[in-house]
GUVEX-595537 format. One line per 10 residues: number of its first residue (from 0); their letters; for each residue x, y, z of N, C-alpha, C. Coordinates in pm, 1 decimal. Atoms other than C-alpha are relative to their C-alpha. Example, Ala and Ser with C-alpha at 12.3 -4.5 7.8 and 13.67 -1.06 7.14 Angstrom:
0> as> 89.0 -119.0 0.0 1230.0 -450.0 780.0 90.0 120.0 0.0; -82.0 -119.0 -6.0 1367.0 -106.0 714.0 -77.0 109.0 73.0
//
This chain:
0> maggnirvgi> 106.5 7.6 -97.3 25183.3 -7820.5 -6647.1 -18.1 -146.5 39.8; 18.7 135.9 -50.5 25135.1 -8127.1 -6429.0 -141.8 -48.2 -29.5; 131.4 59.9 23.1 24850.4 -8365.0 -6507.6 -72.5 -22.3 131.2; 79.0 25.0 -120.1 24572.7 -8436.2 -6264.5 -128.6 -71.1 -35.2; 128.5 66.0 19.3 24235.0 -8592.2 -6221.9 -113.3 98.2 23.7; 122.9 -74.3 -21.7 23897.4 -8431.3 -6256.7 -104.6 -101.4 42.5; 103.3 90.3 -51.2 23625.3 -8596.5 -6052.9 -136.1 66.1 -16.0; 136.4 -48.6 16.7 23255.9 -8561.4 -6123.4 -83.5 -55.2 114.2; 77.4 46.5 -113.7 23024.9 -8574.8 -5826.7 -118.8 89.0 29.1; 117.3 -74.0 -44.7 22733.5 -8433.8 -5635.8 22.6 46.7 143.0
10> ggwtfepwrg> -8.7 -50.1 -136.9 22688.0 -8239.9 -5313.1 -102.2 -71.0 87.5; 91.0 80.2 -81.9 22535.2 -8500.7 -5084.5 -58.9 -114.0 -80.5; 57.9 114.0 71.6 22346.5 -8817.6 -5168.8 -142.6 -32.5 41.9; 135.8 28.4 -46.6 22012.6 -8804.1 -4988.0 -93.8 108.7 -51.2; 91.5 -96.1 61.6 21764.6 -8626.3 -5214.9 -128.6 -71.5 -38.5; 128.3 66.3 25.3 21400.9 -8734.4 -5210.1 -43.4 10.6 -146.6; 44.9 -8.8 139.3 21326.2 -8598.7 -5562.9 76.0 -92.5 -96.0; -77.7 88.6 86.2 21595.8 -8829.2 -5703.7 -47.7 -144.6 6.4; 46.2 138.2 -17.2 21421.5 -9144.1 -5579.6 -96.1 -35.8 -113.5; 79.0 41.6 115.1 21278.9 -9330.1 -5875.9 40.9 69.2 -128.8
20> vfypkgltqk> -51.8 -69.7 117.7 21467.5 -9095.4 -6114.2 147.1 -38.4 -17.3; -141.2 41.7 -1.5 21843.4 -9122.7 -6044.5 13.9 -133.0 73.2; -1.9 124.3 -77.2 21799.1 -9387.1 -5777.2 -111.7 -90.4 -50.1; 104.5 91.1 47.7 21611.8 -9697.2 -5893.4 -117.2 -8.4 97.6; 119.9 18.0 -82.2 21259.1 -9740.7 -5768.1 21.9 -119.7 92.1; -12.9 108.4 -96.4 21260.6 -9951.3 -5453.6 133.2 -5.1 72.9; -128.7 -3.5 -70.2 21621.1 -9873.6 -5354.7 -21.5 65.6 136.1; 18.0 -58.3 -133.0 21627.0 -9814.4 -4980.7 92.8 119.4 18.1; -82.1 -118.3 -25.9 21760.2 -9482.0 -4853.0 136.3 -40.5 54.9; -125.9 47.3 -58.1 22026.8 -9675.5 -4663.1 102.1 -37.2 -107.9
30> releyasral> -91.2 43.2 106.6 22174.4 -9790.0 -4998.0 27.5 109.0 -103.9; -19.0 -106.3 99.0 22171.2 -9453.4 -5176.6 146.1 38.3 -18.2; -142.5 -31.2 14.4 22536.7 -9375.8 -5102.3 70.0 -108.9 -80.0; -60.7 112.0 72.9 22640.2 -9719.9 -5222.8 -29.6 10.8 -149.4; 40.0 -10.8 139.8 22446.5 -9672.7 -5546.8 68.5 119.7 -68.0; -55.9 -121.8 59.6 22560.4 -9313.8 -5612.7 150.9 -9.9 -17.6; -146.2 9.3 6.4 22925.2 -9398.0 -5543.3 47.6 -88.5 -114.0; -36.0 82.7 114.2 22919.6 -9645.6 -5830.6 -35.0 68.2 -132.6; 35.7 -76.4 119.1 22772.6 -9392.6 -6074.8 86.8 124.6 -16.3; -79.7 -122.7 -2.2 23003.5 -9101.8 -5979.7 137.3 -29.2 59.4
40> tsieingtyy> -134.4 20.7 -55.0 23366.5 -9057.9 -5877.6 23.9 73.8 130.5; -18.2 -78.7 -121.4 23313.8 -8817.6 -5587.0 -134.8 51.4 49.6; 119.2 -59.0 -60.9 23048.1 -8694.9 -5345.3 45.7 90.3 113.5; -28.9 -91.4 -109.7 23062.3 -8396.1 -5115.3 -83.0 -39.6 121.8; 71.3 22.3 -124.9 22971.9 -8460.0 -4752.5 -37.1 138.0 54.0; 48.2 -132.0 -41.9 22761.3 -8152.4 -4675.0 -26.7 8.9 149.1; 40.9 -1.0 -139.9 22652.4 -8252.4 -4325.8 108.3 43.9 95.6; -111.1 -38.9 -87.1 22997.6 -8183.1 -4184.4 6.5 150.8 20.7; 6.5 -145.0 -18.4 22930.9 -7812.4 -4228.8 -84.6 34.2 122.5; 98.4 -29.3 -104.4 22644.2 -7828.2 -3979.2 22.1 -74.1 130.8
50> stfkpqswrn> -14.3 79.2 -122.4 22740.4 -8099.8 -3731.2 120.3 -93.2 -9.4; -108.8 97.6 -3.0 22999.7 -8354.5 -3626.2 -59.2 -139.6 -16.3; 41.2 138.5 18.4 22984.1 -8726.2 -3697.3 91.8 -90.8 79.4; -79.3 97.5 -74.4 23101.6 -9024.4 -3499.6 93.2 -72.9 -95.6; -92.7 74.8 85.1 23402.7 -9217.9 -3629.9 -66.9 -116.9 -73.0; 67.2 112.8 65.7 23170.0 -9511.2 -3707.2 -73.3 44.2 -126.5; 65.5 -51.3 121.2 22978.3 -9294.2 -3956.6 99.9 9.6 -114.1; -104.3 -11.5 101.9 23301.4 -9220.8 -4142.2 39.2 -138.1 -52.1; -35.0 136.6 41.7 23389.0 -9591.7 -4145.2 -110.5 -59.7 -86.8; 111.9 52.2 79.5 23042.8 -9682.2 -4273.2 1.3 57.9 -140.9
60> wrnetpdgfv> -4.7 -62.1 132.7 23069.2 -9431.1 -4558.3 112.6 -60.1 -83.1; -112.9 60.3 71.8 23410.4 -9568.6 -4652.0 -35.9 -140.4 -45.9; 31.1 139.0 31.0 23282.4 -9926.6 -4642.6 -109.9 -14.6 -104.6; 109.3 4.7 97.4 22980.4 -9844.6 -4861.2 42.9 45.1 -139.2; -47.2 -53.1 127.7 23192.6 -9698.2 -5141.6 116.1 -83.8 -52.9; -107.0 81.9 57.4 23435.3 -9864.3 -5384.0 138.9 59.4 25.5; -138.8 -46.4 -10.4 23813.8 -9843.4 -5361.1 22.6 111.0 -102.1; -30.4 -110.6 89.5 23939.6 -9520.3 -5513.3 -104.5 110.3 -1.2; 103.6 -102.7 -6.4 23618.1 -9330.0 -5443.8 48.4 113.4 89.7; -47.8 -115.9 -74.4 23678.9 -8976.6 -5313.7 -118.2 80.3 54.7
70> favkgsryvt> 95.5 -91.1 -62.0 23473.6 -8774.1 -5068.8 62.3 139.0 5.1; -38.4 -138.5 -24.1 23494.2 -8395.7 -5067.9 -71.7 39.1 128.9; 57.7 -26.8 -131.5 23439.6 -8298.5 -4705.3 -11.9 150.6 20.8; 23.1 -142.7 -24.8 23282.7 -7960.0 -4638.4 44.8 32.7 141.9; -49.0 -41.5 -130.8 23455.4 -7781.9 -4352.4 -111.1 51.6 89.8; 96.6 -45.4 -99.9 23266.0 -7702.3 -4035.1 -21.1 151.1 -9.2; 29.6 -144.3 1.8 23093.6 -7364.4 -4026.9 74.3 73.1 111.0; -74.7 -62.2 -109.8 23278.1 -7301.0 -3699.7 145.9 24.1 -37.9; -134.5 -23.4 52.8 23600.6 -7314.9 -3900.3 -7.0 100.1 -115.2; 1.7 -79.0 123.5 23503.0 -7161.2 -4232.9 -60.8 138.7 13.4
80> nrkvladaka> 66.9 -130.0 -13.3 23293.9 -6870.4 -4105.2 66.5 92.4 101.3; -75.6 -84.9 -93.4 23561.2 -6713.7 -3884.8 48.8 124.8 -71.3; -57.6 -122.8 55.3 23661.0 -6354.7 -3943.0 151.6 -7.2 3.9; -144.7 16.4 -13.7 24009.8 -6442.9 -3821.0 27.6 -150.1 6.5; -23.2 143.8 7.5 24110.3 -6791.3 -3932.5 97.0 -48.5 106.8; -97.5 38.1 -102.8 24396.6 -6794.0 -3682.9 -67.6 -33.4 132.9; 73.7 28.8 -123.8 24132.6 -6809.8 -3405.6 -76.1 -132.4 -6.3; 81.4 119.9 21.4 23989.7 -7135.6 -3540.8 65.3 -129.6 46.4; -72.6 122.6 -33.6 24244.1 -7382.1 -3395.9 -85.1 -102.2 74.5; 81.6 95.2 -77.0 24006.4 -7540.4 -3141.1 -108.3 -61.8 -88.2
90> svdkfisqg> 103.6 51.1 90.1 23734.0 -7572.4 -3405.5 58.4 -94.4 -104.5; -66.9 88.2 96.1 23976.4 -7722.5 -3658.0 34.4 -132.4 66.9; -35.4 122.6 -72.2 24101.5 -7972.8 -3399.9 -122.5 -87.9 22.3; 122.9 76.7 -22.6 23744.7 -8077.4 -3315.8 -49.0 -61.8 -130.6; 43.6 49.3 130.5 23657.4 -8112.7 -3685.2 84.9 -119.1 -44.5; -92.0 106.2 42.5 23965.0 -8325.3 -3760.8 -14.9 -124.7 86.7; 6.1 114.8 -91.6 23912.8 -8548.6 -3456.4 -121.3 -89.9 -23.5; 118.5 82.1 27.4 23581.0 -8680.0 -3594.1 34.9 -136.2 -57.3; -26.0 127.7 64.4 23738.6 -8947.3 -3800.2 110.3 12.2 -96.6
//
């Protein structure tokens, strides 16, 4: 059996109840991804299920995280909720073109 890596992460990084508990008191919301990415090895981007993001958002997320950090990107609901996946080409293309 081939070896692999197991990454431990969370689904998203903006959770108000975590402020002052996981996130240090006084940490701005803008820095939550930066902080979480240094405590974990992976974070799921949930927002991609509901909407698209500009390429600059993707670049910002990359720049706020350390080298080797891995994002798990949730597929768009317009791709994943199809009865016939073969009909999803336009939705897949739009999803991939985000960044």
